[in-house]
A tleap script that builds the chain and sets N, CA, C and O, in Angstrom:
source leaprc.protein.ff14SB
mol = sequence {
  NMET SER LEU LYS ILE LEU LYS CYS LYS GLU
  LYS VAL SER THR LEU LEU LEU GLU ASP TYR
  PHE ILE THR SER ILE SER THR ILE LEU GLU
  LYS SER SER LYS SER ILE TYR ASN THR ILE
  SER ARG ILE LYS ARG LYS ASN ASN ILE PRO
  LEU PRO THR ILE ASN SER LYS LEU GLY CYS
  SER PHE LYS ILE THR LYS ARG THR LYS ARG
  ALA ILE ASN LYS CASP
}
set mol.1.N position { 102.618 77.016 -9.578 }
set mol.1.CA position { 102.758 76.838 -8.165 }
set mol.1.C position { 102.226 78.057 -7.431 }
set mol.1.O position { 102.302 79.185 -7.919 }
set mol.2.N position { 101.692 77.804 -6.259 }
set mol.2.CA position { 101.155 78.924 -5.513 }
set mol.2.C position { 102.282 79.727 -4.873 }
set mol.2.O position { 103.415 79.262 -4.754 }
set mol.3.N position { 101.948 80.909 -4.480 }
set mol.3.CA position { 102.929 81.819 -3.906 }
set mol.3.C position { 103.411 81.335 -2.545 }
set mol.3.O position { 104.565 81.562 -2.182 }
set mol.4.N position { 102.528 80.661 -1.778 }
set mol.4.CA position { 102.902 80.162 -0.456 }
set mol.4.C position { 103.997 79.105 -0.556 }
set mol.4.O position { 104.931 79.094 0.245 }
set mol.5.N position { 103.879 78.215 -1.544 }
set mol.5.CA position { 104.867 77.155 -1.714 }
set mol.5.C position { 106.213 77.743 -2.116 }
set mol.5.O position { 107.252 77.288 -1.638 }
set mol.6.N position { 106.211 78.738 -2.978 }
set mol.6.CA position { 107.468 79.358 -3.395 }
set mol.6.C position { 108.155 80.059 -2.225 }
set mol.6.O position { 109.376 79.983 -2.087 }
set mol.7.N position { 107.382 80.738 -1.388 }
set mol.7.CA position { 107.967 81.405 -0.227 }
set mol.7.C position { 108.523 80.383 0.751 }
set mol.7.O position { 109.589 80.586 1.332 }
set mol.8.N position { 107.800 79.285 0.933 }
set mol.8.CA position { 108.253 78.235 1.841 }
set mol.8.C position { 109.540 77.605 1.316 }
set mol.8.O position { 110.451 77.328 2.096 }
set mol.9.N position { 109.627 77.376 0.013 }
set mol.9.CA position { 110.846 76.819 -0.583 }
set mol.9.C position { 112.043 77.730 -0.351 }
set mol.9.O position { 113.131 77.265 -0.011 }
set mol.10.N position { 111.840 79.014 -0.532 }
set mol.10.CA position { 112.935 79.959 -0.347 }
set mol.10.C position { 113.400 79.994 1.102 }
set mol.10.O position { 114.599 80.032 1.375 }
set mol.11.N position { 112.446 79.982 2.030 }
set mol.11.CA position { 112.802 80.027 3.445 }
set mol.11.C position { 113.523 78.757 3.870 }
set mol.11.O position { 114.513 78.818 4.600 }
set mol.12.N position { 113.038 77.614 3.422 }
set mol.12.CA position { 113.667 76.340 3.774 }
set mol.12.C position { 115.069 76.261 3.194 }
set mol.12.O position { 115.994 75.820 3.876 }
set mol.13.N position { 115.241 76.678 1.959 }
set mol.13.CA position { 116.560 76.599 1.335 }
set mol.13.C position { 117.559 77.521 2.025 }
set mol.13.O position { 118.719 77.145 2.194 }
set mol.14.N position { 117.136 78.719 2.427 }
set mol.14.CA position { 118.064 79.619 3.118 }
set mol.14.C position { 118.419 79.084 4.501 }
set mol.14.O position { 119.567 79.201 4.931 }
set mol.15.N position { 117.453 78.500 5.199 }
set mol.15.CA position { 117.746 77.945 6.521 }
set mol.15.C position { 118.644 76.713 6.416 }
set mol.15.O position { 119.483 76.488 7.288 }
set mol.16.N position { 118.480 75.921 5.370 }
set mol.16.CA position { 119.348 74.760 5.184 }
set mol.16.C position { 120.771 75.176 4.853 }
set mol.16.O position { 121.725 74.545 5.309 }
set mol.17.N position { 120.921 76.220 4.073 }
set mol.17.CA position { 122.258 76.700 3.742 }
set mol.17.C position { 122.962 77.309 4.961 }
set mol.17.O position { 124.190 77.389 4.996 }
set mol.18.N position { 122.177 77.737 5.959 }
set mol.18.CA position { 122.746 78.263 7.191 }
set mol.18.C position { 122.969 77.161 8.219 }
set mol.18.O position { 123.262 77.455 9.378 }
set mol.19.N position { 122.837 75.909 7.820 }
set mol.19.CA position { 123.106 74.721 8.650 }
set mol.19.C position { 122.167 74.582 9.849 }
set mol.19.O position { 122.607 74.229 10.943 }
set mol.20.N position { 120.894 74.855 9.650 }
set mol.20.CA position { 119.898 74.579 10.675 }
set mol.20.C position { 119.443 73.130 10.545 }
set mol.20.O position { 119.432 72.575 9.446 }
set mol.21.N position { 119.062 72.510 11.681 }
set mol.21.CA position { 118.487 71.175 11.653 }
set mol.21.C position { 117.043 71.255 11.178 }
set mol.21.O position { 116.407 72.307 11.245 }
set mol.22.N position { 116.543 70.130 10.699 }
set mol.22.CA position { 115.184 70.106 10.160 }
set mol.22.C position { 114.157 70.370 11.255 }
set mol.22.O position { 113.139 71.014 11.006 }
set mol.23.N position { 114.415 69.879 12.461 }
set mol.23.CA position { 113.482 70.134 13.558 }
set mol.23.C position { 113.428 71.610 13.920 }
set mol.23.O position { 112.357 72.137 14.219 }
set mol.24.N position { 114.561 72.273 13.896 }
set mol.24.CA position { 114.562 73.705 14.192 }
set mol.24.C position { 113.917 74.503 13.056 }
set mol.24.O position { 113.282 75.528 13.303 }
set mol.25.N position { 114.075 74.040 11.824 }
set mol.25.CA position { 113.413 74.710 10.695 }
set mol.25.C position { 111.899 74.583 10.837 }
set mol.25.O position { 111.162 75.533 10.575 }
set mol.26.N position { 111.440 73.394 11.255 }
set mol.26.CA position { 109.996 73.198 11.399 }
set mol.26.C position { 109.417 74.056 12.518 }
set mol.26.O position { 108.283 74.524 12.411 }
set mol.27.N position { 110.181 74.270 13.590 }
set mol.27.CA position { 109.672 75.145 14.653 }
set mol.27.C position { 109.716 76.609 14.245 }
set mol.27.O position { 108.834 77.377 14.627 }
set mol.28.N position { 110.715 77.009 13.484 }
set mol.28.CA position { 110.801 78.396 13.038 }
set mol.28.C position { 109.656 78.723 12.084 }
set mol.28.O position { 109.017 79.768 12.210 }
set mol.29.N position { 109.399 77.830 11.130 }
set mol.29.CA position { 108.353 78.074 10.137 }
set mol.29.C position { 106.976 77.619 10.592 }
set mol.29.O position { 105.986 77.842 9.896 }
set mol.30.N position { 106.905 76.975 11.768 }
set mol.30.CA position { 105.649 76.471 12.336 }
set mol.30.C position { 104.954 75.505 11.394 }
set mol.30.O position { 103.754 75.613 11.142 }
set mol.31.N position { 105.729 74.556 10.879 }
set mol.31.CA position { 105.217 73.503 10.009 }
set mol.31.C position { 105.736 72.171 10.519 }
set mol.31.O position { 106.684 72.130 11.304 }
set mol.32.N position { 105.123 71.089 10.080 }
set mol.32.CA position { 105.567 69.772 10.518 }
set mol.32.C position { 106.879 69.404 9.833 }
set mol.32.O position { 107.214 69.925 8.769 }
set mol.33.N position { 107.613 68.494 10.472 }
set mol.33.CA position { 108.899 68.100 9.904 }
set mol.33.C position { 108.715 67.339 8.599 }
set mol.33.O position { 109.577 67.402 7.722 }
set mol.34.N position { 107.614 66.625 8.458 }
set mol.34.CA position { 107.339 65.901 7.213 }
set mol.34.C position { 107.153 66.866 6.046 }
set mol.34.O position { 107.593 66.579 4.933 }
set mol.35.N position { 106.510 68.003 6.288 }
set mol.35.CA position { 106.344 68.979 5.205 }
set mol.35.C position { 107.688 69.605 4.826 }
set mol.35.O position { 107.906 69.964 3.669 }
set mol.36.N position { 108.584 69.733 5.801 }
set mol.36.CA position { 109.920 70.246 5.498 }
set mol.36.C position { 110.681 69.246 4.633 }
set mol.36.O position { 111.344 69.628 3.669 }
set mol.37.N position { 110.581 67.953 4.983 }
set mol.37.CA position { 111.207 66.914 4.152 }
set mol.37.C position { 110.629 66.927 2.738 }
set mol.37.O position { 111.366 66.745 1.769 }
set mol.38.N position { 109.326 67.139 2.608 }
set mol.38.CA position { 108.702 67.182 1.286 }
set mol.38.C position { 109.187 68.377 0.474 }
set mol.38.O position { 109.424 68.247 -0.727 }
set mol.39.N position { 109.336 69.526 1.101 }
set mol.39.CA position { 109.839 70.686 0.358 }
set mol.39.C position { 111.290 70.490 -0.055 }
set mol.39.O position { 111.694 70.927 -1.132 }
set mol.40.N position { 112.074 69.837 0.793 }
set mol.40.CA position { 113.468 69.555 0.429 }
set mol.40.C position { 113.523 68.621 -0.771 }
set mol.40.O position { 114.324 68.827 -1.682 }
set mol.41.N position { 112.677 67.597 -0.777 }
set mol.41.CA position { 112.665 66.690 -1.926 }
set mol.41.C position { 112.175 67.396 -3.178 }
set mol.41.O position { 112.645 67.104 -4.277 }
set mol.42.N position { 111.232 68.327 -3.022 }
set mol.42.CA position { 110.744 69.103 -4.159 }
set mol.42.C position { 111.851 69.984 -4.717 }
set mol.42.O position { 111.982 70.125 -5.933 }
set mol.43.N position { 112.647 70.576 -3.836 }
set mol.43.CA position { 113.760 71.417 -4.272 }
set mol.43.C position { 114.811 70.581 -4.988 }
set mol.43.O position { 115.332 70.990 -6.026 }
set mol.44.N position { 115.123 69.410 -4.439 }
set mol.44.CA position { 116.118 68.539 -5.064 }
set mol.44.C position { 115.655 68.052 -6.422 }
set mol.44.O position { 116.458 67.918 -7.346 }
set mol.45.N position { 114.358 67.785 -6.548 }
set mol.45.CA position { 113.824 67.301 -7.820 }
set mol.45.C position { 113.970 68.354 -8.910 }
set mol.45.O position { 114.270 68.023 -10.057 }
set mol.46.N position { 113.765 69.598 -8.564 }
set mol.46.CA position { 113.879 70.677 -9.544 }
set mol.46.C position { 115.328 71.089 -9.788 }
set mol.46.O position { 115.633 71.690 -10.818 }
set mol.47.N position { 116.227 70.772 -8.850 }
set mol.47.CA position { 117.647 71.119 -8.940 }
set mol.47.C position { 117.882 72.616 -9.123 }
set mol.47.O position { 118.814 73.035 -9.810 }
set mol.48.N position { 117.017 73.412 -8.494 }
set mol.48.CA position { 117.185 74.860 -8.598 }
set mol.48.C position { 118.284 75.375 -7.674 }
set mol.48.O position { 119.081 76.232 -8.056 }
set mol.49.N position { 118.314 74.848 -6.470 }
set mol.49.CA position { 119.209 75.375 -5.454 }
set mol.49.C position { 120.076 74.248 -4.923 }
set mol.49.O position { 119.543 73.223 -4.499 }
set mol.50.N position { 121.386 74.400 -4.931 }
set mol.50.CA position { 122.223 73.343 -4.353 }
set mol.50.C position { 122.066 73.311 -2.840 }
set mol.50.O position { 122.171 74.345 -2.181 }
set mol.51.N position { 121.815 72.129 -2.289 }
set mol.51.CA position { 121.622 71.975 -0.863 }
set mol.51.C position { 122.695 71.074 -0.276 }
set mol.51.O position { 123.198 70.185 -0.964 }
set mol.52.N position { 123.054 71.287 0.983 }
set mol.52.CA position { 123.997 70.374 1.624 }
set mol.52.C position { 123.331 69.030 1.876 }
set mol.52.O position { 122.104 68.936 1.911 }
set mol.53.N position { 124.136 67.995 2.051 }
set mol.53.CA position { 123.582 66.681 2.303 }
set mol.53.C position { 122.982 66.628 3.700 }
set mol.53.O position { 123.494 67.244 4.635 }
set mol.54.N position { 121.896 65.887 3.825 }
set mol.54.CA position { 121.189 65.778 5.090 }
set mol.54.C position { 121.414 64.377 5.630 }
set mol.54.O position { 121.103 63.392 4.960 }
set mol.55.N position { 121.952 64.285 6.835 }
set mol.55.CA position { 122.267 62.996 7.418 }
set mol.55.C position { 121.216 62.519 8.408 }
set mol.55.O position { 121.250 61.361 8.826 }
set mol.56.N position { 120.281 63.384 8.794 }
set mol.56.CA position { 119.283 62.978 9.772 }
set mol.56.C position { 118.200 62.136 9.111 }
set mol.56.O position { 117.926 62.272 7.919 }
set mol.57.N position { 117.587 61.260 9.912 }
set mol.57.CA position { 116.555 60.362 9.411 }
set mol.57.C position { 115.285 60.535 10.222 }
set mol.57.O position { 115.327 61.005 11.359 }
set mol.58.N position { 114.177 60.165 9.653 }
set mol.58.CA position { 112.927 60.152 10.390 }
set mol.58.C position { 112.860 58.907 11.261 }
set mol.58.O position { 113.399 57.864 10.891 }
set mol.59.N position { 112.214 59.003 12.398 }
set mol.59.CA position { 112.001 57.840 13.252 }
set mol.59.C position { 113.162 57.570 14.182 }
set mol.59.O position { 114.158 58.294 14.197 }
set mol.60.N position { 113.012 56.513 14.956 }
set mol.60.CA position { 114.052 56.176 15.931 }
set mol.60.C position { 115.071 55.227 15.295 }
set mol.60.O position { 114.814 54.594 14.271 }
set mol.61.N position { 116.216 55.155 15.931 }
set mol.61.CA position { 117.276 54.313 15.395 }
set mol.61.C position { 116.986 52.849 15.679 }
set mol.61.O position { 116.195 52.530 16.567 }
set mol.62.N position { 117.622 51.962 14.931 }
set mol.62.CA position { 117.425 50.521 15.078 }
set mol.62.C position { 118.203 50.031 16.279 }
set mol.62.O position { 119.384 50.343 16.432 }
set mol.63.N position { 117.540 49.258 17.138 }
set mol.63.CA position { 118.190 48.716 18.325 }
set mol.63.C position { 118.211 47.198 18.220 }
set mol.63.O position { 117.217 46.576 17.845 }
set mol.64.N position { 119.352 46.611 18.553 }
set mol.64.CA position { 119.496 45.165 18.509 }
set mol.64.C position { 119.211 44.613 19.901 }
set mol.64.O position { 119.751 45.105 20.892 }
set mol.65.N position { 118.373 43.605 19.971 }
set mol.65.CA position { 118.055 42.984 21.249 }
set mol.65.C position { 119.161 42.009 21.639 }
set mol.65.O position { 120.022 41.662 20.831 }
set mol.66.N position { 119.114 41.579 22.893 }
set mol.66.CA position { 120.121 40.636 23.380 }
set mol.66.C position { 120.045 39.312 22.626 }
set mol.66.O position { 121.068 38.683 22.356 }
set mol.67.N position { 118.840 38.899 22.291 }
set mol.67.CA position { 118.647 37.635 21.586 }
set mol.67.C position { 119.287 37.669 20.205 }
set mol.67.O position { 119.946 36.709 19.804 }
set mol.68.N position { 119.100 38.769 19.472 }
set mol.68.CA position { 119.699 38.864 18.143 }
set mol.68.C position { 121.217 38.977 18.214 }
set mol.68.O position { 121.915 38.476 17.332 }
set mol.69.N position { 121.739 39.632 19.257 }
set mol.69.CA position { 123.193 39.686 19.430 }
set mol.69.C position { 123.770 38.280 19.610 }
set mol.69.O position { 124.803 37.940 19.034 }
set mol.70.N position { 123.078 37.464 20.426 }
set mol.70.CA position { 123.545 36.100 20.623 }
set mol.70.C position { 123.485 35.315 19.338 }
set mol.70.O position { 124.382 34.521 19.053 }
set mol.71.N position { 122.427 35.525 18.547 }
set mol.71.CA position { 122.291 34.799 17.283 }
set mol.71.C position { 123.379 35.210 16.301 }
set mol.71.O position { 123.892 34.367 15.565 }
set mol.72.N position { 123.734 36.473 16.277 }
set mol.72.CA position { 124.781 36.954 15.383 }
set mol.72.C position { 126.129 36.377 15.799 }
set mol.72.O position { 126.899 35.916 14.958 }
set mol.73.N position { 126.412 36.405 17.110 }
set mol.73.CA position { 127.680 35.855 17.596 }
set mol.73.C position { 127.778 34.364 17.366 }
set mol.73.O position { 128.863 33.837 17.123 }
set mol.74.N position { 126.633 33.673 17.443 }
set mol.74.CA position { 126.600 32.238 17.238 }
set mol.74.C position { 126.942 31.886 15.792 }
set mol.74.O position { 127.659 30.921 15.530 }
set mol.75.N position { 126.420 32.680 14.862 }
set mol.75.CA position { 126.662 32.410 13.446 }
set mol.75.C position { 128.098 32.729 13.089 }
set mol.75.O position { 128.499 32.567 11.936 }
savepdb mol mol.pdb
quit
């Protein structure tokens, strides 16, 4: 592995242990949030560093329209 990836892994893991959000980590390290998610998955795959559970998700939340609400209530 290159030295840049190892430094990025260390920085991400320390920021996660300090309870920073992924968006704030991406602004601090000046990287995209997707690359932060990839480094977290890389860390979890290697099981080198225990990380807290992450509850945030990519993308917007699911919204139910009025039509689907009526269909659910009807059923």
